[in-house]
ROMITI-292213 format. One record per atom (N, C-alpha, C): residue in one letter; residue number from 1; x, y, z; atom name. Coordinates in pm, whole numbers, always signed. Example, Ala and Ser with C-alpha at 12.3 -4.5 7.8 and 13.67 -1.06 7.14 Angstrom:
BEGIN
@rest->A; nr->1; x->+1319; y->-569; z->+780; atom->N
@rest->A; nr->1; x->+1230; y->-450; z->+780; atom->CA
@rest->A; nr->1; x->+1320; y->-330; z->+780; atom->C
@rest->S; nr->2; x->+1285; y->-225; z->+708; atom->N
@rest->S; nr->2; x->+1367; y->-106; z->+714; atom->CA
@rest->S; nr->2; x->+1290; y->+3; z->+787; atom->C
// end
This chain:
BEGIN
@rest->X; nr->1; x->-6636; y->-4729; z->-2240; atom->N
@rest->X; nr->1; x->-6598; y->-4691; z->-2107; atom->CA
@rest->X; nr->1; x->-6541; y->-4815; z->-2037; atom->C
@rest->X; nr->2; x->-6427; y->-4796; z->-1977; atom->N
@rest->X; nr->2; x->-6368; y->-4912; z->-1910; atom->CA
@rest->X; nr->2; x->-6428; y->-4928; z->-1771; atom->C
@rest->X; nr->3; x->-6393; y->-5034; z->-1711; atom->N
@rest->X; nr->3; x->-6449; y->-5072; z->-1582; atom->CA
@rest->X; nr->3; x->-6418; y->-4968; z->-1473; atom->C
@rest->X; nr->4; x->-6299; y->-4911; z->-1476; atom->N
@rest->X; nr->4; x->-6258; y->-4814; z->-1375; atom->CA
@rest->X; nr->4; x->-6343; y->-4686; z->-1387; atom->C
@rest->X; nr->5; x->-6365; y->-4638; z->-1505; atom->N
@rest->X; nr->5; x->-6446; y->-4518; z->-1525; atom->CA
@rest->X; nr->5; x->-6591; y->-4543; z->-1483; atom->C
@rest->X; nr->6; x->-6643; y->-4662; z->-1508; atom->N
@rest->X; nr->6; x->-6780; y->-4697; z->-1468; atom->CA
@rest->X; nr->6; x->-6792; y->-4694; z->-1316; atom->C
@rest->X; nr->7; x->-6693; y->-4747; z->-1249; atom->N
@rest->X; nr->7; x->-6694; y->-4747; z->-1102; atom->CA
@rest->X; nr->7; x->-6690; y->-4605; z->-1048; atom->C
@rest->X; nr->8; x->-6607; y->-4521; z->-1105; atom->N
@rest->X; nr->8; x->-6596; y->-4382; z->-1060; atom->CA
@rest->X; nr->8; x->-6728; y->-4308; z->-1083; atom->C
@rest->X; nr->9; x->-6788; y->-4331; z->-1198; atom->N
@rest->X; nr->9; x->-6915; y->-4267; z->-1229; atom->CA
@rest->X; nr->9; x->-7024; y->-4313; z->-1131; atom->C
@rest->X; nr->10; x->-7031; y->-4442; z->-1103; atom->N
@rest->X; nr->10; x->-7128; y->-4496; z->-1010; atom->CA
@rest->X; nr->10; x->-7105; y->-4441; z->-869; atom->C
@rest->X; nr->11; x->-6981; y->-4437; z->-826; atom->N
@rest->X; nr->11; x->-6949; y->-4384; z->-693; atom->CA
@rest->X; nr->11; x->-6986; y->-4237; z->-684; atom->C
@rest->X; nr->12; x->-6965; y->-4162; z->-791; atom->N
@rest->X; nr->12; x->-7000; y->-4020; z->-792; atom->CA
@rest->X; nr->12; x->-7150; y->-4001; z->-776; atom->C
@rest->X; nr->13; x->-7229; y->-4083; z->-845; atom->N
@rest->X; nr->13; x->-7373; y->-4073; z->-833; atom->CA
@rest->X; nr->13; x->-7418; y->-4106; z->-691; atom->C
@rest->X; nr->14; x->-7364; y->-4208; z->-633; atom->N
@rest->X; nr->14; x->-7402; y->-4248; z->-497; atom->CA
@rest->X; nr->14; x->-7369; y->-4136; z->-399; atom->C
@rest->X; nr->15; x->-7252; y->-4079; z->-409; atom->N
@rest->X; nr->15; x->-7212; y->-3971; z->-319; atom->CA
@rest->X; nr->15; x->-7300; y->-3849; z->-340; atom->C
@rest->X; nr->16; x->-7326; y->-3814; z->-465; atom->N
@rest->X; nr->16; x->-7407; y->-3697; z->-496; atom->CA
@rest->X; nr->16; x->-7548; y->-3711; z->-440; atom->C
@rest->X; nr->17; x->-7612; y->-3823; z->-466; atom->N
@rest->X; nr->17; x->-7750; y->-3839; z->-423; atom->CA
@rest->X; nr->17; x->-7764; y->-3858; z->-273; atom->C
@rest->X; nr->18; x->-7667; y->-3919; z->-209; atom->N
@rest->X; nr->18; x->-7677; y->-3934; z->-64; atom->CA
@rest->X; nr->18; x->-7645; y->-3804; z->+8; atom->C
@rest->X; nr->19; x->-7561; y->-3721; z->-50; atom->N
@rest->X; nr->19; x->-7526; y->-3593; z->+12; atom->CA
@rest->X; nr->19; x->-7640; y->-3493; z->+1; atom->C
@rest->X; nr->20; x->-7726; y->-3507; z->-96; atom->N
@rest->X; nr->20; x->-7834; y->-3411; z->-118; atom->CA
@rest->X; nr->20; x->-7964; y->-3452; z->-52; atom->C
@rest->X; nr->21; x->-7966; y->-3563; z->+16; atom->N
@rest->X; nr->21; x->-8088; y->-3610; z->+79; atom->CA
@rest->X; nr->21; x->-8118; y->-3534; z->+207; atom->C
@rest->X; nr->22; x->-8235; y->-3556; z->+262; atom->N
@rest->X; nr->22; x->-8271; y->-3487; z->+386; atom->CA
@rest->X; nr->22; x->-8187; y->-3539; z->+502; atom->C
@rest->X; nr->23; x->-8168; y->-3450; z->+600; atom->N
@rest->X; nr->23; x->-8096; y->-3491; z->+719; atom->CA
@rest->X; nr->23; x->-8180; y->-3592; z->+796; atom->C
@rest->X; nr->24; x->-8113; y->-3681; z->+861; atom->N
@rest->X; nr->24; x->-8181; y->-3779; z->+943; atom->CA
@rest->X; nr->24; x->-8228; y->-3711; z->+1071; atom->C
@rest->X; nr->25; x->-8350; y->-3737; z->+1106; atom->N
@rest->X; nr->25; x->-8405; y->-3681; z->+1229; atom->CA
@rest->X; nr->25; x->-8405; y->-3791; z->+1333; atom->C
@rest->X; nr->26; x->-8337; y->-3765; z->+1442; atom->N
@rest->X; nr->26; x->-8334; y->-3860; z->+1551; atom->CA
@rest->X; nr->26; x->-8434; y->-3814; z->+1656; atom->C
@rest->X; nr->27; x->-8529; y->-3899; z->+1684; atom->N
@rest->X; nr->27; x->-8627; y->-3867; z->+1786; atom->CA
@rest->X; nr->27; x->-8564; y->-3881; z->+1923; atom->C
@rest->X; nr->28; x->-8596; y->-3789; z->+2008; atom->N
@rest->X; nr->28; x->-8544; y->-3794; z->+2144; atom->CA
@rest->X; nr->28; x->-8662; y->-3810; z->+2239; atom->C
@rest->X; nr->29; x->-8692; y->-3934; z->+2276; atom->N
@rest->X; nr->29; x->-8806; y->-3955; z->+2364; atom->CA
@rest->X; nr->29; x->-8793; y->-3883; z->+2497; atom->C
@rest->X; nr->30; x->-8672; y->-3852; z->+2538; atom->N
@rest->X; nr->30; x->-8654; y->-3783; z->+2665; atom->CA
@rest->X; nr->30; x->-8706; y->-3640; z->+2659; atom->C
@rest->X; nr->31; x->-8732; y->-3588; z->+2540; atom->N
@rest->X; nr->31; x->-8787; y->-3454; z->+2527; atom->CA
@rest->X; nr->31; x->-8939; y->-3453; z->+2526; atom->C
@rest->X; nr->32; x->-9001; y->-3568; z->+2513; atom->N
@rest->X; nr->32; x->-9147; y->-3577; z->+2512; atom->CA
@rest->X; nr->32; x->-9196; y->-3629; z->+2646; atom->C
@rest->X; nr->33; x->-9162; y->-3555; z->+2750; atom->N
@rest->X; nr->33; x->-9205; y->-3590; z->+2885; atom->CA
@rest->X; nr->33; x->-9288; y->-3475; z->+2940; atom->C
@rest->X; nr->34; x->-9375; y->-3502; z->+3035; atom->N
@rest->X; nr->34; x->-9452; y->-3392; z->+3095; atom->CA
@rest->X; nr->34; x->-9362; y->-3283; z->+3153; atom->C
@rest->X; nr->35; x->-9256; y->-3324; z->+3220; atom->N
@rest->X; nr->35; x->-9166; y->-3225; z->+3281; atom->CA
@rest->X; nr->35; x->-9103; y->-3135; z->+3176; atom->C
@rest->X; nr->36; x->-9061; y->-3193; z->+3065; atom->N
@rest->X; nr->36; x->-8998; y->-3113; z->+2960; atom->CA
@rest->X; nr->36; x->-9098; y->-3017; z->+2896; atom->C
@rest->X; nr->37; x->-9221; y->-3062; z->+2876; atom->N
@rest->X; nr->37; x->-9322; y->-2975; z->+2817; atom->CA
@rest->X; nr->37; x->-9359; y->-2861; z->+2912; atom->C
@rest->X; nr->38; x->-9363; y->-2889; z->+3042; atom->N
@rest->X; nr->38; x->-9391; y->-2782; z->+3138; atom->CA
@rest->X; nr->38; x->-9276; y->-2682; z->+3140; atom->C
@rest->X; nr->39; x->-9155; y->-2733; z->+3135; atom->N
@rest->X; nr->39; x->-9038; y->-2643; z->+3130; atom->CA
@rest->X; nr->39; x->-9045; y->-2555; z->+3005; atom->C
@rest->X; nr->40; x->-9075; y->-2615; z->+2892; atom->N
@rest->X; nr->40; x->-9090; y->-2537; z->+2767; atom->CA
@rest->X; nr->40; x->-9203; y->-2435; z->+2781; atom->C
@rest->X; nr->41; x->-9313; y->-2478; z->+2842; atom->N
@rest->X; nr->41; x->-9427; y->-2389; z->+2859; atom->CA
@rest->X; nr->41; x->-9393; y->-2266; z->+2940; atom->C
@rest->X; nr->42; x->-9319; y->-2285; z->+3049; atom->N
@rest->X; nr->42; x->-9282; y->-2170; z->+3131; atom->CA
@rest->X; nr->42; x->-9185; y->-2078; z->+3057; atom->C
@rest->X; nr->43; x->-9096; y->-2137; z->+2979; atom->N
@rest->X; nr->43; x->-9004; y->-2054; z->+2899; atom->CA
@rest->X; nr->43; x->-9081; y->-1970; z->+2798; atom->C
@rest->X; nr->44; x->-9176; y->-2033; z->+2732; atom->N
@rest->X; nr->44; x->-9257; y->-1961; z->+2633; atom->CA
@rest->X; nr->44; x->-9344; y->-1856; z->+2700; atom->C
@rest->X; nr->45; x->-9397; y->-1889; z->+2817; atom->N
@rest->X; nr->45; x->-9482; y->-1795; z->+2890; atom->CA
@rest->X; nr->45; x->-9403; y->-1671; z->+2930; atom->C
@rest->X; nr->46; x->-9278; y->-1691; z->+2971; atom->N
@rest->X; nr->46; x->-9195; y->-1577; z->+3011; atom->CA
@rest->X; nr->46; x->-9160; y->-1488; z->+2891; atom->C
@rest->X; nr->47; x->-9170; y->-1544; z->+2770; atom->N
@rest->X; nr->47; x->-9146; y->-1466; z->+2648; atom->CA
@rest->X; nr->47; x->-9274; y->-1404; z->+2594; atom->C
@rest->X; nr->48; x->-9386; y->-1431; z->+2660; atom->N
@rest->X; nr->48; x->-9513; y->-1375; z->+2616; atom->CA
@rest->X; nr->48; x->-9583; y->-1456; z->+2508; atom->C
@rest->X; nr->49; x->-9534; y->-1576; z->+2482; atom->N
@rest->X; nr->49; x->-9594; y->-1662; z->+2379; atom->CA
@rest->X; nr->49; x->-9699; y->-1752; z->+2445; atom->C
@rest->X; nr->50; x->-9813; y->-1693; z->+2471; atom->N
@rest->X; nr->50; x->-9916; y->-1759; z->+2552; atom->CA
@rest->X; nr->50; x->-9974; y->-1881; z->+2482; atom->C
@rest->X; nr->51; x->-10006; y->-1871; z->+2355; atom->N
@rest->X; nr->51; x->-10065; y->-1984; z->+2284; atom->CA
@rest->X; nr->51; x->-9969; y->-2103; z->+2276; atom->C
@rest->X; nr->52; x->-9843; y->-2075; z->+2248; atom->N
@rest->X; nr->52; x->-9744; y->-2183; z->+2241; atom->CA
@rest->X; nr->52; x->-9722; y->-2245; z->+2379; atom->C
@rest->X; nr->53; x->-9720; y->-2161; z->+2482; atom->N
@rest->X; nr->53; x->-9705; y->-2213; z->+2618; atom->CA
@rest->X; nr->53; x->-9823; y->-2301; z->+2655; atom->C
@rest->X; nr->54; x->-9942; y->-2257; z->+2619; atom->N
@rest->X; nr->54; x->-10062; y->-2337; z->+2647; atom->CA
@rest->X; nr->54; x->-10054; y->-2473; z->+2580; atom->C
@rest->X; nr->55; x->-10007; y->-2476; z->+2457; atom->N
@rest->X; nr->55; x->-9994; y->-2603; z->+2385; atom->CA
@rest->X; nr->55; x->-9897; y->-2696; z->+2458; atom->C
@rest->X; nr->56; x->-9790; y->-2641; z->+2513; atom->N
@rest->X; nr->56; x->-9693; y->-2723; z->+2587; atom->CA
@rest->X; nr->56; x->-9756; y->-2780; z->+2714; atom->C
@rest->X; nr->57; x->-9829; y->-2697; z->+2788; atom->N
@rest->X; nr->57; x->-9893; y->-2745; z->+2910; atom->CA
@rest->X; nr->57; x->-9999; y->-2851; z->+2879; atom->C
@rest->X; nr->58; x->-10074; y->-2829; z->+2772; atom->N
@rest->X; nr->58; x->-10175; y->-2929; z->+2734; atom->CA
@rest->X; nr->58; x->-10111; y->-3060; z->+2692; atom->C
@rest->X; nr->59; x->-9998; y->-3054; z->+2622; atom->N
@rest->X; nr->59; x->-9926; y->-3177; z->+2584; atom->CA
@rest->X; nr->59; x->-9883; y->-3252; z->+2709; atom->C
@rest->X; nr->60; x->-9839; y->-3180; z->+2810; atom->N
@rest->X; nr->60; x->-9798; y->-3245; z->+2936; atom->CA
@rest->X; nr->60; x->-9915; y->-3320; z->+2998; atom->C
@rest->X; nr->61; x->-10036; y->-3260; z->+2994; atom->N
@rest->X; nr->61; x->-10152; y->-3329; z->+3051; atom->CA
@rest->X; nr->61; x->-10195; y->-3447; z->+2966; atom->C
@rest->X; nr->62; x->-10165; y->-3441; z->+2837; atom->N
@rest->X; nr->62; x->-10195; y->-3556; z->+2751; atom->CA
@rest->X; nr->62; x->-10106; y->-3673; z->+2787; atom->C
@rest->X; nr->63; x->-9981; y->-3644; z->+2817; atom->N
@rest->X; nr->63; x->-9887; y->-3750; z->+2854; atom->CA
@rest->X; nr->63; x->-9914; y->-3805; z->+2994; atom->C
@rest->X; nr->64; x->-9957; y->-3718; z->+3085; atom->N
@rest->X; nr->64; x->-9988; y->-3759; z->+3222; atom->CA
@rest->X; nr->64; x->-10101; y->-3671; z->+3274; atom->C
@rest->X; nr->65; x->-10221; y->-3728; z->+3277; atom->N
@rest->X; nr->65; x->-10338; y->-3649; z->+3314; atom->CA
@rest->X; nr->65; x->-10338; y->-3605; z->+3460; atom->C
@rest->X; nr->66; x->-10247; y->-3655; z->+3539; atom->N
@rest->X; nr->66; x->-10238; y->-3615; z->+3680; atom->CA
@rest->X; nr->66; x->-10113; y->-3534; z->+3710; atom->C
@rest->X; nr->67; x->-10051; y->-3477; z->+3608; atom->N
@rest->X; nr->67; x->-9926; y->-3403; z->+3627; atom->CA
@rest->X; nr->67; x->-9957; y->-3262; z->+3675; atom->C
@rest->X; nr->68; x->-9944; y->-3241; z->+3804; atom->N
@rest->X; nr->68; x->-9983; y->-3117; z->+3869; atom->CA
@rest->X; nr->68; x->-9917; y->-2992; z->+3809; atom->C
@rest->X; nr->69; x->-9785; y->-2991; z->+3784; atom->N
@rest->X; nr->69; x->-9725; y->-2869; z->+3729; atom->CA
@rest->X; nr->69; x->-9787; y->-2823; z->+3597; atom->C
@rest->X; nr->70; x->-9839; y->-2916; z->+3519; atom->N
@rest->X; nr->70; x->-9904; y->-2878; z->+3393; atom->CA
@rest->X; nr->70; x->-10031; y->-2799; z->+3421; atom->C
@rest->X; nr->71; x->-10106; y->-2841; z->+3522; atom->N
@rest->X; nr->71; x->-10229; y->-2769; z->+3555; atom->CA
@rest->X; nr->71; x->-10200; y->-2632; z->+3614; atom->C
@rest->X; nr->72; x->-10090; y->-2621; z->+3687; atom->N
@rest->X; nr->72; x->-10049; y->-2489; z->+3737; atom->CA
@rest->X; nr->72; x->-10021; y->-2397; z->+3617; atom->C
@rest->X; nr->73; x->-9951; y->-2449; z->+3518; atom->N
@rest->X; nr->73; x->-9923; y->-2371; z->+3398; atom->CA
@rest->X; nr->73; x->-10049; y->-2330; z->+3325; atom->C
@rest->X; nr->74; x->-10142; y->-2423; z->+3312; atom->N
@rest->X; nr->74; x->-10269; y->-2392; z->+3245; atom->CA
@rest->X; nr->74; x->-10343; y->-2283; z->+3322; atom->C
@rest->X; nr->75; x->-10341; y->-2291; z->+3454; atom->N
@rest->X; nr->75; x->-10407; y->-2188; z->+3536; atom->CA
@rest->X; nr->75; x->-10345; y->-2051; z->+3513; atom->C
@rest->X; nr->76; x->-10213; y->-2047; z->+3501; atom->N
@rest->X; nr->76; x->-10146; y->-1919; z->+3475; atom->CA
@rest->X; nr->76; x->-10182; y->-1865; z->+3338; atom->C
@rest->X; nr->77; x->-10196; y->-1954; z->+3241; atom->N
@rest->X; nr->77; x->-10240; y->-1912; z->+3107; atom->CA
@rest->X; nr->77; x->-10380; y->-1851; z->+3116; atom->C
@rest->X; nr->78; x->-10468; y->-1919; z->+3188; atom->N
@rest->X; nr->78; x->-10605; y->-1869; z->+3201; atom->CA
@rest->X; nr->78; x->-10605; y->-1731; z->+3267; atom->C
@rest->X; nr->79; x->-10520; y->-1714; z->+3367; atom->N
@rest->X; nr->79; x->-10510; y->-1584; z->+3432; atom->CA
@rest->X; nr->79; x->-10457; y->-1477; z->+3338; atom->C
@rest->X; nr->80; x->-10357; y->-1509; z->+3260; atom->N
@rest->X; nr->80; x->-10300; y->-1413; z->+3165; atom->CA
@rest->X; nr->80; x->-10403; y->-1375; z->+3059; atom->C
@rest->X; nr->81; x->-10492; y->-1467; z->+3028; atom->N
@rest->X; nr->81; x->-10595; y->-1438; z->+2929; atom->CA
@rest->X; nr->81; x->-10714; y->-1363; z->+2988; atom->C
@rest->X; nr->82; x->-10706; y->-1333; z->+3118; atom->N
@rest->X; nr->82; x->-10811; y->-1256; z->+3183; atom->CA
@rest->X; nr->82; x->-10918; y->-1338; z->+3250; atom->C
@rest->X; nr->83; x->-10903; y->-1468; z->+3255; atom->N
@rest->X; nr->83; x->-11002; y->-1554; z->+3319; atom->CA
@rest->X; nr->83; x->-10942; y->-1611; z->+3448; atom->C
@rest->X; nr->84; x->-10923; y->-1522; z->+3545; atom->N
@rest->X; nr->84; x->-10859; y->-1559; z->+3671; atom->CA
@rest->X; nr->84; x->-10945; y->-1660; z->+3748; atom->C
@rest->X; nr->85; x->-11077; y->-1643; z->+3742; atom->N
@rest->X; nr->85; x->-11165; y->-1736; z->+3814; atom->CA
@rest->X; nr->85; x->-11148; y->-1879; z->+3762; atom->C
@rest->X; nr->86; x->-11140; y->-1893; z->+3631; atom->N
@rest->X; nr->86; x->-11116; y->-2026; z->+3572; atom->CA
@rest->X; nr->86; x->-10979; y->-2079; z->+3615; atom->C
@rest->X; nr->87; x->-10882; y->-1989; z->+3625; atom->N
@rest->X; nr->87; x->-10750; y->-2028; z->+3672; atom->CA
@rest->X; nr->87; x->-10755; y->-2084; z->+3813; atom->C
@rest->X; nr->88; x->-10834; y->-2020; z->+3900; atom->N
@rest->X; nr->88; x->-10848; y->-2070; z->+4037; atom->CA
@rest->X; nr->88; x->-10914; y->-2209; z->+4038; atom->C
@rest->X; nr->89; x->-11011; y->-2229; z->+3951; atom->N
@rest->X; nr->89; x->-11075; y->-2362; z->+3942; atom->CA
@rest->X; nr->89; x->-10974; y->-2468; z->+3899; atom->C
@rest->X; nr->90; x->-10889; y->-2432; z->+3802; atom->N
@rest->X; nr->90; x->-10786; y->-2527; z->+3757; atom->CA
@rest->X; nr->90; x->-10688; y->-2556; z->+3869; atom->C
@rest->X; nr->91; x->-10650; y->-2454; z->+3945; atom->N
@rest->X; nr->91; x->-10560; y->-2476; z->+4058; atom->CA
@rest->X; nr->91; x->-10626; y->-2561; z->+4167; atom->C
@rest->X; nr->92; x->-10756; y->-2544; z->+4187; atom->N
@rest->X; nr->92; x->-10826; y->-2629; z->+4284; atom->CA
@rest->X; nr->92; x->-10818; y->-2776; z->+4243; atom->C
@rest->X; nr->93; x->-10831; y->-2801; z->+4114; atom->N
@rest->X; nr->93; x->-10819; y->-2939; z->+4065; atom->CA
@rest->X; nr->93; x->-10676; y->-2989; z->+4086; atom->C
@rest->X; nr->94; x->-10579; y->-2902; z->+4057; atom->N
@rest->X; nr->94; x->-10439; y->-2941; z->+4075; atom->CA
@rest->X; nr->94; x->-10411; y->-2971; z->+4221; atom->C
@rest->X; nr->95; x->-10469; y->-2891; z->+4311; atom->N
@rest->X; nr->95; x->-10449; y->-2912; z->+4455; atom->CA
@rest->X; nr->95; x->-10499; y->-3050; z->+4498; atom->C
@rest->X; nr->96; x->-10608; y->-3093; z->+4439; atom->N
@rest->X; nr->96; x->-10663; y->-3227; z->+4471; atom->CA
@rest->X; nr->96; x->-10570; y->-3338; z->+4425; atom->C
@rest->X; nr->97; x->-10490; y->-3312; z->+4321; atom->N
@rest->X; nr->97; x->-10401; y->-3414; z->+4265; atom->CA
@rest->X; nr->97; x->-10265; y->-3420; z->+4334; atom->C
@rest->X; nr->98; x->-10233; y->-3320; z->+4417; atom->N
@rest->X; nr->98; x->-10099; y->-3314; z->+4475; atom->CA
@rest->X; nr->98; x->-10071; y->-3434; z->+4565; atom->C
@rest->X; nr->99; x->-9948; y->-3482; z->+4554; atom->N
@rest->X; nr->99; x->-9904; y->-3593; z->+4638; atom->CA
@rest->X; nr->99; x->-9769; y->-3565; z->+4704; atom->C
@rest->X; nr->100; x->-9700; y->-3462; z->+4658; atom->N
@rest->X; nr->100; x->-9568; y->-3432; z->+4713; atom->CA
@rest->X; nr->100; x->-9564; y->-3287; z->+4762; atom->C
@rest->X; nr->101; x->-9463; y->-3261; z->+4843; atom->N
@rest->X; nr->101; x->-9443; y->-3125; z->+4894; atom->CA
@rest->X; nr->101; x->-9413; y->-3029; z->+4779; atom->C
@rest->X; nr->102; x->-9337; y->-3075; z->+4680; atom->N
@rest->X; nr->102; x->-9303; y->-2990; z->+4566; atom->CA
@rest->X; nr->102; x->-9428; y->-2951; z->+4488; atom->C
@rest->X; nr->103; x->-9518; y->-3047; z->+4469; atom->N
@rest->X; nr->103; x->-9641; y->-3017; z->+4397; atom->CA
@rest->X; nr->103; x->-9727; y->-2918; z->+4475; atom->C
@rest->X; nr->104; x->-9735; y->-2935; z->+4607; atom->N
@rest->X; nr->104; x->-9812; y->-2842; z->+4689; atom->CA
@rest->X; nr->104; x->-9753; y->-2702; z->+4681; atom->C
@rest->X; nr->105; x->-9621; y->-2693; z->+4682; atom->N
@rest->X; nr->105; x->-9554; y->-2562; z->+4670; atom->CA
@rest->X; nr->105; x->-9582; y->-2499; z->+4534; atom->C
@rest->X; nr->106; x->-9581; y->-2579; z->+4428; atom->N
@rest->X; nr->106; x->-9609; y->-2528; z->+4294; atom->CA
@rest->X; nr->106; x->-9751; y->-2473; z->+4286; atom->C
@rest->X; nr->107; x->-9846; y->-2543; z->+4346; atom->N
@rest->X; nr->107; x->-9985; y->-2497; z->+4348; atom->CA
@rest->X; nr->107; x->-9995; y->-2367; z->+4428; atom->C
@rest->X; nr->108; x->-9927; y->-2361; z->+4542; atom->N
@rest->X; nr->108; x->-9931; y->-2238; z->+4623; atom->CA
@rest->X; nr->108; x->-9872; y->-2120; z->+4547; atom->C
@rest->X; nr->109; x->-9765; y->-2144; z->+4473; atom->N
@rest->X; nr->109; x->-9706; y->-2037; z->+4391; atom->CA
@rest->X; nr->109; x->-9805; y->-1992; z->+4283; atom->C
@rest->X; nr->110; x->-9876; y->-2089; z->+4227; atom->N
@rest->X; nr->110; x->-9978; y->-2057; z->+4127; atom->CA
@rest->X; nr->110; x->-10088; y->-1969; z->+4185; atom->C
@rest->X; nr->111; x->-10133; y->-2003; z->+4307; atom->N
@rest->X; nr->111; x->-10234; y->-1920; z->+4373; atom->CA
@rest->X; nr->111; x->-10183; y->-1778; z->+4394; atom->C
@rest->X; nr->112; x->-10059; y->-1765; z->+4439; atom->N
@rest->X; nr->112; x->-10001; y->-1631; z->+4461; atom->CA
@rest->X; nr->112; x->-9998; y->-1550; z->+4332; atom->C
@rest->X; nr->113; x->-9958; y->-1615; z->+4223; atom->N
@rest->X; nr->113; x->-9950; y->-1543; z->+4096; atom->CA
@rest->X; nr->113; x->-10088; y->-1503; z->+4046; atom->C
@rest->X; nr->114; x->-10186; y->-1592; z->+4063; atom->N
@rest->X; nr->114; x->-10322; y->-1558; z->+4020; atom->CA
@rest->X; nr->114; x->-10380; y->-1445; z->+4107; atom->C
@rest->X; nr->115; x->-10349; y->-1446; z->+4236; atom->N
@rest->X; nr->115; x->-10396; y->-1338; z->+4323; atom->CA
@rest->X; nr->115; x->-10337; y->-1204; z->+4280; atom->C
@rest->X; nr->116; x->-10209; y->-1206; z->+4238; atom->N
@rest->X; nr->116; x->-10147; y->-1084; z->+4187; atom->CA
@rest->X; nr->116; x->-10217; y->-1038; z->+4060; atom->C
@rest->X; nr->117; x->-10248; y->-1131; z->+3971; atom->N
@rest->X; nr->117; x->-10318; y->-1096; z->+3848; atom->CA
@rest->X; nr->117; x->-10455; y->-1038; z->+3879; atom->C
@rest->X; nr->118; x->-10522; y->-1098; z->+3977; atom->N
@rest->X; nr->118; x->-10657; y->-1052; z->+4015; atom->CA
@rest->X; nr->118; x->-10651; y->-912; z->+4074; atom->C
@rest->X; nr->119; x->-10551; y->-885; z->+4156; atom->N
@rest->X; nr->119; x->-10541; y->-752; z->+4216; atom->CA
@rest->X; nr->119; x->-10509; y->-646; z->+4110; atom->C
@rest->X; nr->120; x->-10437; y->-682; z->+4005; atom->N
@rest->X; nr->120; x->-10408; y->-588; z->+3896; atom->CA
@rest->X; nr->120; x->-10533; y->-559; z->+3815; atom->C
@rest->X; nr->121; x->-10622; y->-660; z->+3803; atom->N
@rest->X; nr->121; x->-10749; y->-638; z->+3731; atom->CA
@rest->X; nr->121; x->-10838; y->-542; z->+3806; atom->C
@rest->X; nr->122; x->-10836; y->-552; z->+3939; atom->N
@rest->X; nr->122; x->-10923; y->-469; z->+4021; atom->CA
@rest->X; nr->122; x->-10876; y->-324; z->+4018; atom->C
@rest->X; nr->123; x->-10746; y->-305; z->+4019; atom->N
@rest->X; nr->123; x->-10692; y->-167; z->+4021; atom->CA
@rest->X; nr->123; x->-10694; y->-111; z->+3886; atom->C
// end
């Protein structure tokens, strides 16, 4: 085999083996934020995927234990699971953590939703 054929054979092997390898996974740290996990959680919750939504809200609290919107999401999960009283307790904790007008509004919305869930249980 001459030198040219050896080079072509080697190049073919390199191309073949590199083309068949796994795709490179690029981590996106901007997706591992409490806000992103809460956003994912609400999307999953609206689709009825309660367990997956709960996991997203819990991940948000792992990243920031004082992230109020995550606790609002957890409270809504608790309400959907039939434990509205526990949901109110979670919202009370979230209310204590609020520091902004937006957080207070999110907690108030959570209370409204839990009250609706509670009234449906009674009827």
